[in-house]
C-alpha positions as a Python dict, from the first residue, in 0.01 Angstrom:
ca = {
    (1, 'M'): (0, 0, 0),
    (2, 'K'): (-103, 324, 169),
    (3, 'N'): (-261, 445, -155),
    (4, 'E'): (-460, 122, -188),
    (5, 'F'): (-584, 158, 168),
    (6, 'Q'): (-694, 517, 102),
    (7, 'V'): (-880, 409, -212),
    (8, 'Y'): (-1052, 132, -17),
    (9, 'L'): (-1154, 370, 263),
    (10, 'R'): (-1292, 613, 5),
    (11, 'L'): (-1494, 333, -150),
    (12, 'L'): (-1631, 219, 185),
    (13, 'A'): (-1732, 579, 259),
    (14, 'Y'): (-2008, 537, -1),
    (15, 'L'): (-2162, 270, 224),
    (16, 'K'): (-2209, 505, 522),
    (17, 'P'): (-2572, 597, 439),
    (18, 'Y'): (-2663, 229, 461),
    (19, 'W'): (-2536, 161, 813),
    (20, 'G'): (-2884, 42, 915),
    (21, 'Y'): (-2875, -228, 647),
    (22, 'A'): (-2517, -306, 751),
    (23, 'I'): (-2634, -382, 1106),
    (24, 'L'): (-2887, -631, 968),
    (25, 'V'): (-2610, -787, 759),
    (26, 'L'): (-2388, -824, 1067),
    (27, 'I'): (-2672, -977, 1267),
    (28, 'G'): (-2751, -1218, 986),
    (29, 'F'): (-2392, -1330, 934),
    (30, 'A'): (-2327, -1355, 1309),
    (31, 'L'): (-2627, -1588, 1346),
    (32, 'S'): (-2514, -1782, 1039),
    (33, 'A'): (-2166, -1824, 1191),
    (34, 'G'): (-2326, -1937, 1515),
    (35, 'T'): (-2513, -2215, 1333),
    (36, 'E'): (-2183, -2339, 1183),
    (37, 'V'): (-2030, -2374, 1530),
    (38, 'S'): (-2355, -2529, 1653),
    (39, 'I'): (-2316, -2815, 1402),
    (40, 'A'): (-1996, -2932, 1575),
    (41, 'K'): (-2150, -2885, 1919),
    (42, 'L'): (-2468, -3066, 1809),
    (43, 'L'): (-2256, -3359, 1692),
    (44, 'E'): (-2093, -3377, 2036),
    (45, 'F'): (-2440, -3358, 2194),
    (46, 'I'): (-2583, -3651, 1994),
    (47, 'L'): (-2273, -3872, 2033),
    (48, 'K'): (-2278, -3816, 2406),
    (49, 'A'): (-2652, -3892, 2421),
    (50, 'I'): (-2603, -4214, 2225),
    (51, 'Q'): (-2315, -4328, 2448),
    (52, 'E'): (-2513, -4256, 2762),
    (53, 'Q'): (-2835, -4394, 2605),
    (54, 'N'): (-3023, -4078, 2695),
    (55, 'H'): (-3346, -4129, 2500),
    (56, 'H'): (-3485, -3786, 2587),
    (57, 'E'): (-3192, -3608, 2430),
    (58, 'T'): (-3186, -3834, 2121),
    (59, 'S'): (-3560, -3777, 2069),
    (60, 'I'): (-3524, -3396, 2058),
    (61, 'F'): (-3224, -3413, 1822),
    (62, 'P'): (-3442, -3395, 1501),
    (63, 'L'): (-3616, -3084, 1639),
    (64, 'L'): (-3279, -2923, 1710),
    (65, 'V'): (-3168, -2995, 1352),
    (66, 'I'): (-3485, -2832, 1211),
    (67, 'L'): (-3440, -2531, 1441),
    (68, 'L'): (-3076, -2500, 1338),
    (69, 'I'): (-3160, -2506, 965),
    (70, 'F'): (-3445, -2255, 1016),
    (71, 'V'): (-3222, -2009, 1203),
    (72, 'R'): (-2952, -2059, 940),
    (73, 'G'): (-3197, -1982, 659),
    (74, 'V'): (-3328, -1664, 823),
    (75, 'A'): (-2973, -1550, 900),
    (76, 'S'): (-2854, -1616, 545),
    (77, 'F'): (-3151, -1423, 403),
    (78, 'L'): (-3079, -1123, 625),
    (79, 'G'): (-2710, -1119, 537),
    (80, 'D'): (-2734, -1195, 165),
    (81, 'Y'): (-3038, -979, 82),
    (82, 'Y'): (-2927, -664, 262),
    (83, 'S'): (-2576, -709, 124),
    (84, 'A'): (-2731, -702, -223),
    (85, 'V'): (-2932, -390, -129),
    (86, 'I'): (-2612, -212, -26),
    (87, 'S'): (-2428, -339, -334),
    (88, 'R'): (-2687, -223, -589),
    (89, 'H'): (-2722, 118, -422),
    (90, 'L'): (-2343, 156, -434),
    (91, 'V'): (-2338, 90, -810),
    (92, 'F'): (-2638, 316, -865),
    (93, 'N'): (-2496, 612, -671),
    (94, 'I'): (-2143, 598, -811),
    (95, 'R'): (-2277, 551, -1164),
    (96, 'Q'): (-2494, 862, -1123),
    (97, 'E'): (-2197, 1058, -991),
    (98, 'A'): (-1968, 939, -1272),
    (99, 'F'): (-2224, 1019, -1543),
    (100, 'S'): (-2282, 1365, -1397),
    (101, 'K'): (-1907, 1417, -1399),
    (102, 'L'): (-1889, 1322, -1767),
    (103, 'L'): (-2142, 1590, -1854),
    (104, 'Y'): (-1919, 1862, -1712),
    (105, 'L'): (-1577, 1746, -1833),
    (106, 'P'): (-1399, 1965, -2090),
    (107, 'S'): (-1411, 1870, -2457),
    (108, 'S'): (-1039, 1784, -2444),
    (109, 'Y'): (-1120, 1476, -2234),
    (110, 'Y'): (-1342, 1335, -2506),
    (111, 'S'): (-1076, 1406, -2767),
    (112, 'A'): (-815, 1215, -2566),
    (113, 'H'): (-1030, 909, -2482),
    (114, 'S'): (-1228, 675, -2703),
    (115, 'S'): (-1601, 641, -2645),
    (116, 'G'): (-1549, 272, -2575),
    (117, 'Q'): (-1307, 341, -2289),
    (118, 'I'): (-1540, 603, -2142),
    (119, 'T'): (-1854, 388, -2154),
    (120, 'S'): (-1657, 92, -2018),
    (121, 'K'): (-1583, 293, -1703),
    (122, 'I'): (-1953, 369, -1658),
    (123, 'L'): (-2095, 28, -1745),
    (124, 'Y'): (-1822, -227, -1661),
    (125, 'N'): (-1570, -78, -1417),
    (126, 'I'): (-1832, 61, -1181),
    (127, 'E'): (-1999, -279, -1169),
    (128, 'Q'): (-1667, -421, -1051),
    (129, 'L'): (-1666, -187, -751),
    (130, 'T'): (-1909, -418, -575),
    (131, 'A'): (-1631, -679, -570),
    (132, 'A'): (-1413, -452, -355),
    (133, 'S'): (-1691, -317, -135),
    (134, 'S'): (-2003, -515, -61),
    (135, 'D'): (-1900, -853, -210),
    (136, 'S'): (-1562, -873, -40),
    (137, 'V'): (-1697, -727, 284),
    (138, 'Q'): (-1980, -980, 275),
    (139, 'I'): (-1737, -1270, 243),
    (140, 'M'): (-1494, -1130, 501),
    (141, 'V'): (-1771, -1071, 756),
    (142, 'K'): (-1963, -1392, 690),
    (143, 'E'): (-1666, -1627, 667),
    (144, 'G'): (-1469, -1427, 923),
    (145, 'F'): (-1742, -1477, 1182),
    (146, 'I'): (-1742, -1850, 1107),
    (147, 'V'): (-1362, -1877, 1141),
    (148, 'I'): (-1365, -1678, 1467),
    (149, 'G'): (-1651, -1887, 1601),
    (150, 'L'): (-1488, -2220, 1511),
    (151, 'L'): (-1146, -2113, 1644),
    (152, 'S'): (-1306, -1999, 1970),
    (153, 'Y'): (-1476, -2335, 2002),
    (154, 'L'): (-1149, -2517, 1924),
    (155, 'F'): (-963, -2310, 2183),
    (156, 'Y'): (-1234, -2400, 2432),
    (157, 'L'): (-1187, -2772, 2360),
    (158, 'N'): (-804, -2778, 2336),
    (159, 'W'): (-601, -2458, 2307),
    (160, 'R'): (-266, -2636, 2252),
    (161, 'L'): (-383, -2815, 1938),
    (162, 'T'): (-547, -2498, 1810),
    (163, 'L'): (-217, -2308, 1823),
    (164, 'I'): (-86, -2545, 1554),
    (165, 'I'): (-359, -2424, 1319),
    (166, 'L'): (-263, -2062, 1386),
    (167, 'A'): (103, -2140, 1317),
    (168, 'V'): (38, -2155, 941),
    (169, 'A'): (-140, -1815, 939),
    (170, 'P'): (175, -1608, 855),
    (171, 'I'): (255, -1836, 561),
    (172, 'I'): (-104, -1806, 433),
    (173, 'G'): (-78, -1428, 465),
    (174, 'W'): (240, -1420, 255),
    (175, 'V'): (79, -1634, -17),
    (176, 'V'): (-229, -1412, -28),
    (177, 'R'): (-26, -1090, -40),
    (178, 'S'): (197, -1217, -324),
    (179, 'A'): (-108, -1316, -527),
    (180, 'A'): (-271, -978, -458),
    (181, 'K'): (-1, -781, -643),
    (182, 'K'): (-35, -991, -958),
    (183, 'M'): (-415, -990, -942),
    (184, 'R'): (-426, -610, -912),
    (185, 'K'): (-208, -560, -1222),
    (186, 'L'): (-405, -813, -1427),
    (187, 'S'): (-739, -666, -1316),
    (188, 'T'): (-637, -321, -1441),
    (189, 'E'): (-520, -464, -1774),
    (190, 'M'): (-840, -668, -1807),
    (191, 'Q'): (-1058, -360, -1757),
    (192, 'N'): (-855, -167, -2017),
    (193, 'T'): (-895, -446, -2272),
    (194, 'M'): (-1269, -452, -2201),
    (195, 'G'): (-1276, -84, -2295),
    (196, 'D'): (-1107, -169, -2627),
    (197, 'V'): (-1362, -444, -2695),
    (198, 'N'): (-1646, -203, -2617),
    (199, 'H'): (-1499, 59, -2851),
    (200, 'V'): (-1477, -188, -3142),
    (201, 'V'): (-1841, -285, -3091),
    (202, 'Q'): (-1955, 80, -3085),
    (203, 'E'): (-1767, 160, -3403),
    (204, 'A'): (-1910, -146, -3576),
    (205, 'I'): (-2265, -44, -3484),
    (206, 'L'): (-2228, 322, -3580),
    (207, 'G'): (-2032, 248, -3894),
    (208, 'Q'): (-2226, -58, -4013),
    (209, 'S'): (-2313, 97, -4350),
    (210, 'I'): (-1948, 187, -4417),
    (211, 'I'): (-1835, -161, -4312),
    (212, 'K'): (-2080, -319, -4557),
    (213, 'G'): (-2005, -68, -4829),
    (214, 'F'): (-1633, -147, -4816),
    (215, 'S'): (-1687, -522, -4755),
    (216, 'A'): (-1484, -490, -4435),
    (217, 'Q'): (-1680, -738, -4225),
    (218, 'E'): (-1389, -982, -4207),
    (219, 'A'): (-1143, -707, -4109),
    (220, 'E'): (-1375, -590, -3829),
    (221, 'R'): (-1429, -948, -3716),
    (222, 'K'): (-1051, -996, -3689),
    (223, 'R'): (-1018, -666, -3502),
    (224, 'F'): (-1286, -771, -3255),
    (225, 'F'): (-1122, -1114, -3220),
    (226, 'Y'): (-782, -953, -3147),
    (227, 'H'): (-909, -732, -2865),
    (228, 'S'): (-1139, -1003, -2727),
    (229, 'E'): (-851, -1250, -2721),
    (230, 'K'): (-638, -1003, -2523),
    (231, 'N'): (-923, -969, -2274),
    (232, 'L'): (-960, -1348, -2261),
    (233, 'K'): (-589, -1404, -2188),
    (234, 'K'): (-584, -1144, -1911),
    (235, 'G'): (-897, -1298, -1759),
    (236, 'L'): (-751, -1649, -1770),
    (237, 'K'): (-424, -1536, -1611),
    (238, 'L'): (-623, -1368, -1335),
    (239, 'H'): (-827, -1685, -1286),
    (240, 'I'): (-514, -1904, -1278),
    (241, 'I'): (-366, -1703, -993),
    (242, 'N'): (-697, -1714, -809),
    (243, 'V'): (-748, -2090, -847),
    (244, 'L'): (-386, -2163, -752),
    (245, 'N'): (-415, -1940, -447),
    (246, 'T'): (-699, -2146, -297),
    (247, 'P'): (-545, -2499, -320),
    (248, 'I'): (-211, -2370, -184),
    (249, 'V'): (-389, -2230, 121),
    (250, 'Q'): (-591, -2551, 158),
    (251, 'L'): (-270, -2757, 135),
    (252, 'L'): (-119, -2553, 417),
    (253, 'M'): (-434, -2613, 619),
    (254, 'A'): (-412, -2986, 540),
    (255, 'F'): (-57, -2998, 679),
    (256, 'S'): (-171, -2836, 1002),
    (257, 'M'): (-469, -3075, 1021),
    (258, 'A'): (-243, -3376, 967),
    (259, 'I'): (-15, -3262, 1247),
    (260, 'I'): (-317, -3208, 1471),
    (261, 'M'): (-451, -3558, 1392),
    (262, 'W'): (-111, -3716, 1464),
    (263, 'I'): (-67, -3529, 1792),
    (264, 'A'): (-429, -3572, 1899),
    (265, 'L'): (-404, -3949, 1884),
    (266, 'R'): (-132, -3951, 2149),
    (267, 'P'): (-284, -4080, 2476),
    (268, 'S'): (-132, -3799, 2684),
    (269, 'V'): (-298, -3539, 2468),
    (270, 'L'): (-638, -3708, 2478),
    (271, 'E'): (-629, -3746, 2853),
    (272, 'G'): (-951, -3611, 2998),
    (273, 'V'): (-1116, -3570, 2654),
    (274, 'T'): (-1425, -3774, 2572),
    (275, 'S'): (-1464, -3944, 2237),
    (276, 'A'): (-1760, -3714, 2162),
    (277, 'Q'): (-1543, -3407, 2227),
    (278, 'F'): (-1262, -3553, 2016),
    (279, 'V'): (-1495, -3613, 1719),
    (280, 'S'): (-1647, -3267, 1768),
    (281, 'Y'): (-1296, -3111, 1769),
    (282, 'I'): (-1192, -3290, 1447),
    (283, 'V'): (-1520, -3196, 1276),
    (284, 'A'): (-1488, -2830, 1382),
    (285, 'A'): (-1126, -2819, 1267),
    (286, 'G'): (-1228, -2975, 935),
    (287, 'M'): (-1505, -2717, 898),
    (288, 'L'): (-1242, -2441, 900),
    (289, 'S'): (-1136, -2543, 551),
    (290, 'K'): (-1444, -2408, 373),
    (291, 'P'): (-1455, -2055, 523),
    (292, 'I'): (-1077, -2016, 484),
    (293, 'K'): (-1109, -2124, 120),
    (294, 'N'): (-1382, -1866, 70),
    (295, 'L'): (-1170, -1599, 239),
    (296, 'T'): (-891, -1660, -13),
    (297, 'T'): (-1133, -1576, -296),
    (298, 'V'): (-1178, -1232, -140),
    (299, 'N'): (-831, -1145, -264),
    (300, 'E'): (-930, -1173, -629),
    (301, 'K'): (-1252, -978, -574),
    (302, 'L'): (-1072, -715, -373),
    (303, 'Q'): (-798, -657, -632),
    (304, 'R'): (-1048, -653, -919),
    (305, 'G'): (-1260, -400, -733),
    (306, 'L'): (-964, -184, -630),
    (307, 'A'): (-841, -170, -989),
    (308, 'A'): (-1188, -54, -1093),
    (309, 'A'): (-1198, 193, -803),
    (310, 'H'): (-871, 352, -916),
    (311, 'S'): (-1014, 389, -1266),
    (312, 'V'): (-1346, 534, -1152),
    (313, 'F'): (-1198, 769, -890),
    (314, 'E'): (-951, 889, -1150),
    (315, 'L'): (-1252, 997, -1356),
    (316, 'L'): (-1434, 1151, -1058),
    (317, 'D'): (-1124, 1351, -961),
    (318, 'L'): (-1075, 1508, -1305),
    (319, 'P'): (-1122, 1885, -1312),
    (320, 'T'): (-1447, 1997, -1472),
    (321, 'E'): (-1480, 2282, -1718),
    (322, 'T'): (-1348, 2606, -1575),
    (323, 'D'): (-1642, 2821, -1473),
    (324, 'S'): (-1513, 3116, -1276),
    (325, 'G'): (-1765, 3357, -1427),
    (326, 'I'): (-2036, 3503, -1207),
    (327, 'Q'): (-2182, 3777, -1427),
    (328, 'K'): (-2511, 3748, -1618),
    (329, 'P'): (-2510, 4057, -1838),
    (330, 'K'): (-2760, 4140, -2107),
    (331, 'I'): (-2618, 3990, -2427),
    (332, 'T'): (-2725, 4164, -2748),
    (333, 'G'): (-2480, 3989, -2979),
    (334, 'A'): (-2184, 4231, -2997),
    (335, 'V'): (-1865, 4023, -3003),
    (336, 'K'): (-1505, 4142, -2986),
    (337, 'F'): (-1196, 3928, -3047),
    (338, 'D'): (-878, 4085, -2908),
    (339, 'L'): (-549, 3915, -3008),
    (340, 'V'): (-696, 3569, -2954),
    (341, 'N'): (-457, 3272, -2969),
    (342, 'I'): (-514, 2897, -2941),
    (343, 'V'): (-199, 2689, -2898),
    (344, 'Y'): (-230, 2313, -2840),
    (345, 'Q'): (-4, 2111, -2611),
    (346, 'D'): (199, 1985, -2907),
    (347, 'G'): (283, 2347, -2991),
    (348, 'K'): (52, 2374, -3293),
    (349, 'C'): (-111, 2715, -3326),
    (350, 'A'): (-476, 2683, -3434),
    (351, 'V'): (-563, 3054, -3407),
    (352, 'K'): (-305, 3333, -3408),
    (353, 'D'): (-354, 3696, -3300),
    (354, 'F'): (-716, 3699, -3419),
    (355, 'T'): (-867, 4046, -3377),
    (356, 'L'): (-1216, 4137, -3495),
    (357, 'D'): (-1494, 4366, -3373),
    (358, 'V'): (-1842, 4230, -3458),
    (359, 'K'): (-2149, 4449, -3417),
    (360, 'A'): (-2478, 4309, -3285),
    (361, 'G'): (-2689, 4172, -3570),
    (362, 'E'): (-2395, 4144, -3808),
    (363, 'T'): (-2338, 3830, -4018),
    (364, 'I'): (-1974, 3722, -4035),
    (365, 'A'): (-1866, 3452, -4278),
    (366, 'L'): (-1547, 3260, -4200),
    (367, 'V'): (-1389, 3103, -4507),
    (368, 'G'): (-1061, 2936, -4587),
    (369, 'R'): (-901, 2601, -4644),
    (370, 'S'): (-961, 2307, -4408),
    (371, 'G'): (-747, 2345, -4098),
    (372, 'A'): (-746, 2725, -4118),
    (373, 'G'): (-884, 2748, -3760),
    (374, 'K'): (-1245, 2845, -3838),
    (375, 'T'): (-1417, 2581, -3623),
    (376, 'S'): (-1166, 2627, -3339),
    (377, 'L'): (-1248, 2997, -3341),
    (378, 'V'): (-1627, 2960, -3314),
    (379, 'N'): (-1586, 2691, -3047),
    (380, 'L'): (-1437, 2963, -2830),
    (381, 'L'): (-1770, 3146, -2831),
    (382, 'M'): (-1935, 2861, -2641),
    (383, 'R'): (-1614, 2792, -2450),
    (384, 'L'): (-1595, 2440, -2588),
    (385, 'Q'): (-1229, 2535, -2612),
    (386, 'D'): (-1044, 2788, -2400),
    (387, 'I'): (-824, 3071, -2517),
    (388, 'T'): (-450, 3032, -2470),
    (389, 'S'): (-407, 3410, -2470),
    (390, 'G'): (-609, 3715, -2565),
    (391, 'K'): (-967, 3808, -2484),
    (392, 'I'): (-1319, 3765, -2622),
    (393, 'Y'): (-1591, 4006, -2512),
    (394, 'F'): (-1970, 3980, -2531),
    (395, 'D'): (-2105, 4334, -2508),
    (396, 'D'): (-1778, 4452, -2346),
    (397, 'V'): (-1784, 4173, -2083),
    (398, 'S'): (-1509, 3909, -2100),
    (399, 'I'): (-1658, 3565, -2164),
    (400, 'Q'): (-1442, 3431, -1876),
    (401, 'D'): (-1641, 3658, -1644),
    (402, 'I'): (-1980, 3531, -1767),
    (403, 'E'): (-2138, 3231, -1593),
    (404, 'L'): (-2085, 2934, -1826),
    (405, 'N'): (-2441, 2804, -1859),
    (406, 'Y'): (-2574, 3158, -1900),
    (407, 'L'): (-2318, 3217, -2176),
    (408, 'R'): (-2419, 2904, -2366),
    (409, 'Q'): (-2787, 2985, -2336),
    (410, 'H'): (-2718, 3290, -2554),
    (411, 'V'): (-2537, 3103, -2831),
    (412, 'A'): (-2702, 2858, -3072),
    (413, 'M'): (-2490, 2630, -3289),
    (414, 'V'): (-2563, 2411, -3590),
    (415, 'N'): (-2272, 2177, -3651),
    (416, 'Q'): (-2158, 2003, -3964),
    (417, 'Q'): (-2184, 1673, -3776),
    (418, 'V'): (-2550, 1659, -3677),
    (419, 'V'): (-2637, 1502, -3342),
    (420, 'I'): (-2982, 1344, -3327),
    (421, 'F'): (-3098, 1181, -3005),
    (422, 'D'): (-3297, 858, -2980),
    (423, 'R'): (-3614, 1047, -2895),
    (424, 'S'): (-3913, 1195, -3074),
    (425, 'I'): (-3879, 1471, -3332),
    (426, 'R'): (-4055, 1707, -3091),
    (427, 'E'): (-3803, 1632, -2815),
    (428, 'N'): (-3512, 1672, -3056),
    (429, 'I'): (-3626, 2015, -3175),
    (430, 'A'): (-3705, 2135, -2821),
    (431, 'Y'): (-3391, 1977, -2676),
    (432, 'G'): (-3283, 2157, -2361),
    (433, 'I'): (-3586, 2388, -2353),
    (434, 'T'): (-3873, 2136, -2342),
    (435, 'Q'): (-4047, 2301, -2047),
    (436, 'E'): (-4040, 2646, -2208),
    (437, 'A'): (-4133, 2565, -2568),
    (438, 'T'): (-4498, 2545, -2670),
    (439, 'E'): (-4630, 2325, -2948),
    (440, 'D'): (-4684, 2629, -3170),
    (441, 'E'): (-4324, 2744, -3118),
    (442, 'I'): (-4188, 2400, -3206),
    (443, 'I'): (-4395, 2386, -3524),
    (444, 'A'): (-4294, 2742, -3616),
    (445, 'A'): (-3926, 2652, -3578),
    (446, 'A'): (-3975, 2341, -3792),
    (447, 'K'): (-4150, 2545, -4060),
    (448, 'A'): (-3872, 2804, -4055),
    (449, 'A'): (-3622, 2524, -4115),
    (450, 'Y'): (-3846, 2376, -4388),
    (451, 'A'): (-3880, 2056, -4184),
    (452, 'H'): (-4254, 2068, -4109),
    (453, 'D'): (-4369, 1910, -4437),
    (454, 'F'): (-4149, 1601, -4417),
    (455, 'I'): (-4224, 1566, -4044),
    (456, 'M'): (-4598, 1557, -4112),
    (457, 'S'): (-4545, 1293, -4380),
    (458, 'L'): (-4403, 1055, -4118),
    (459, 'P'): (-4644, 804, -3954),
    (460, 'N'): (-4646, 973, -3612),
    (461, 'G'): (-4558, 1328, -3714),
    (462, 'Y'): (-4378, 1514, -3438),
    (463, 'D'): (-4407, 1208, -3211),
    (464, 'T'): (-4202, 992, -3449),
    (465, 'M'): (-3912, 827, -3267),
    (466, 'L'): (-3590, 884, -3461),
    (467, 'G'): (-3380, 593, -3334),
    (468, 'S'): (-3006, 594, -3279),
    (469, 'E'): (-2836, 881, -3464),
    (470, 'G'): (-3168, 954, -3641),
    (471, 'I'): (-3096, 669, -3879),
    (472, 'A'): (-3452, 674, -4018),
    (473, 'L'): (-3396, 1023, -4167),
    (474, 'S'): (-3190, 1137, -4462),
    (475, 'G'): (-2884, 1357, -4408),
    (476, 'G'): (-3072, 1666, -4520),
    (477, 'Q'): (-3366, 1589, -4292),
    (478, 'R'): (-3138, 1544, -3992),
    (479, 'Q'): (-2970, 1872, -4073),
    (480, 'R'): (-3304, 2054, -4086),
    (481, 'I'): (-3403, 1909, -3748),
    (482, 'S'): (-3084, 2052, -3599),
    (483, 'I'): (-3146, 2389, -3769),
    (484, 'A'): (-3500, 2397, -3625),
    (485, 'R'): (-3346, 2326, -3282),
    (486, 'A'): (-3117, 2627, -3319),
    (487, 'I'): (-3397, 2853, -3445),
    (488, 'L'): (-3620, 2756, -3150),
    (489, 'K'): (-3341, 2842, -2904),
    (490, 'N'): (-3371, 3203, -3028),
    (491, 'A'): (-3027, 3301, -2901),
    (492, 'P'): (-2876, 3641, -2992),
    (493, 'I'): (-2568, 3469, -3138),
    (494, 'L'): (-2601, 3199, -3403),
    (495, 'I'): (-2317, 2977, -3529),
    (496, 'L'): (-2358, 2783, -3854),
    (497, 'D'): (-2066, 2546, -3899),
    (498, 'E'): (-2122, 2403, -4249),
    (499, 'A'): (-2490, 2396, -4154),
    (500, 'T'): (-2612, 2336, -4511),
    (501, 'S'): (-2347, 2084, -4612),
    (502, 'A'): (-2584, 1786, -4606),
    (503, 'L'): (-2864, 1951, -4804),
    (504, 'D'): (-2949, 1915, -5170),
    (505, 'N'): (-2968, 2227, -5388),
    (506, 'E'): (-3344, 2272, -5350),
    (507, 'S'): (-3338, 2229, -4972),
    (508, 'E'): (-3036, 2457, -4947),
    (509, 'F'): (-3222, 2732, -5131),
    (510, 'F'): (-3509, 2724, -4884),
    (511, 'I'): (-3275, 2694, -4585),
    (512, 'Q'): (-3084, 3000, -4700),
    (513, 'K'): (-3415, 3189, -4712),
    (514, 'A'): (-3497, 3062, -4364),
    (515, 'F'): (-3162, 3176, -4233),
    (516, 'E'): (-3207, 3519, -4383),
    (517, 'R'): (-3509, 3555, -4156),
    (518, 'A'): (-3337, 3384, -3862),
    (519, 'Q'): (-3033, 3614, -3891),
    (520, 'H'): (-3242, 3929, -3858),
    (521, 'N'): (-3129, 4119, -3547),
    (522, 'R'): (-2905, 3823, -3459),
    (523, 'T'): (-2525, 3805, -3474),
    (524, 'T'): (-2437, 3514, -3702),
    (525, 'F'): (-2108, 3339, -3767),
    (526, 'V'): (-2119, 3125, -4081),
    (527, 'I'): (-1852, 2874, -4174),
    (528, 'A'): (-1893, 2758, -4533),
    (529, 'H'): (-1680, 2600, -4802),
    (530, 'R'): (-1935, 2684, -5071),
    (531, 'L'): (-1873, 3055, -5107),
    (532, 'S'): (-2198, 3107, -5297),
    (533, 'T'): (-2381, 3064, -4965),
    (534, 'V'): (-2203, 3357, -4794),
    (535, 'E'): (-2218, 3625, -5060),
    (536, 'N'): (-2478, 3822, -4860),
    (537, 'A'): (-2275, 3826, -4537),
    (538, 'H'): (-2198, 4171, -4399),
    (539, 'R'): (-1833, 4078, -4379),
    (540, 'I'): (-1631, 3782, -4500),
    (541, 'V'): (-1321, 3688, -4302),
    (542, 'V'): (-1066, 3485, -4497),
    (543, 'M'): (-843, 3275, -4271),
    (544, 'D'): (-525, 3080, -4331),
    (545, 'Q'): (-324, 2895, -4066),
    (546, 'G'): (-528, 3060, -3790),
    (547, 'E'): (-471, 3416, -3910),
    (548, 'I'): (-690, 3673, -4085),
    (549, 'I'): (-557, 3744, -4432),
    (550, 'E'): (-857, 3933, -4575),
    (551, 'V'): (-1173, 4102, -4444),
    (552, 'G'): (-1453, 4267, -4639),
    (553, 'S'): (-1783, 4225, -4816),
    (554, 'H'): (-1814, 3993, -5114),
    (555, 'E'): (-1789, 4283, -5361),
    (556, 'Q'): (-1488, 4435, -5183),
    (557, 'L'): (-1296, 4108, -5172),
    (558, 'M'): (-1372, 4028, -5534),
    (559, 'Q'): (-1235, 4367, -5634),
    (560, 'Q'): (-913, 4305, -5440),
    (561, 'Q'): (-839, 4000, -5656),
    (562, 'G'): (-681, 3830, -5354),
    (563, 'A'): (-723, 3497, -5174),
    (564, 'Y'): (-1102, 3515, -5158),
    (565, 'S'): (-1132, 3594, -5528),
    (566, 'R'): (-912, 3297, -5616),
    (567, 'L'): (-1116, 3065, -5393),
    (568, 'Y'): (-1441, 3195, -5542),
    (569, 'H'): (-1333, 3151, -5903),
    (570, 'R'): (-1186, 2807, -5827),
    (571, 'E'): (-1522, 2696, -5685),
    (572, 'F'): (-1708, 2777, -6005),
    (573, 'V'): (-1432, 2650, -6234),
    (574, 'E'): (-1446, 2318, -6056),
}
């Protein structure tokens, strides 16, 4: 309970900048509550005027009704509109904070969570926060003012009868609290199932060609149905508890009202009470039913919002990438690996005692079977993964001591899995350095990657929008866009992780020529399965199970007749 209260206080803290709007909300809802009480008082006024045949008072009654409705309308606008202003700002601010957090989380977070679950937190869960903050507060303030106003009026008319209404309050509190526990659990489960539904949709969109190619539409439809049905069942259970909660509370109120009606009709109780006051009391007591009913719905909103708040705050409280480095040394490209190890939590060793001294401007090819640790090793250079033990130095400075963004600015990477953004070709090539790159530099990078000709053949040239995942381009064209991006970055260290894997033979020939120029005076790490592409590397490092088993030039390794020689001959035999 204490934890829930702390979460709720943390959520409400986001509303502090909008205290001015909150005052307008309070004024609006206070006036609105006043008009509710005025209805009962107005009824007493008109009944009394009719009994006493006071024509003056009966003649102004229509004007009082119009005034009451006008004040009620203005009050409702103030309360509802500025509540919405606070609500939308809350969603906006927390969504910005959560997205910013995502950008700085370590890669391990993305490996452990599906994209559907992550986007569900940003798009769905954050939206639910309004239920626990502005929506629930709006109902509690608005309906709370009405209940307080009506009870005050009832106490004024007859405090003894009003105590009977308050007698059922502890029972109502127990009912609401019992429902809250179940609602909270179901709200959390419902949000998790929504993440699963979102993930299935994302996979279906990204993998639509594979789904069609394998005629798996029916299987995906069943998968979507399964997760959607789970979400449906959780939502219905949540709704059942909510809709049962309200009639139970109303039934308790009905019992208290029945007792009040029975007692009120006793002559001794009505002594000194006019018929107008009696009718006004019964009407006011009856009017309590609606705000109390609305207050019971707060429970569902509150639990749904608190479940979302736990989920979102869990994300916001995650540790970001470790960035303890403060140095910004001149990086020429000299890299030293000193007994580097990567051990995962399950105990698997991806890289073991890796030691290598790379001179600035040297091209190092990393070869070996899949799973040998090549990609894990180069990921260390950009600190996409962290070392379990050992050290890596850039120009004799430990990479842990170098400021993280500064470090990454000096390393360019072309991955096997090309990432193309839904932007223009120009923006994709100049990604991250748009303000620094000139048009001539962008075109030069595209020409160096042999992308300029196909870009100019497109309808809008460099302004062509590429769509999601660059779906309008071929695999080779996407790869060349990413290579142009790396060339334009002009970093002293270049990583090519299967960078030519998606190219045809002709394109690969030209790309190899382009890289020969790009590698000049630049330290390059090349990961390649096709050994013919790394024959000109200064040194070839053969890896197996995370360890170095051979190092040397192509000629030296061929002469040794070892692992590299066997891999090379096997490639051409196949």
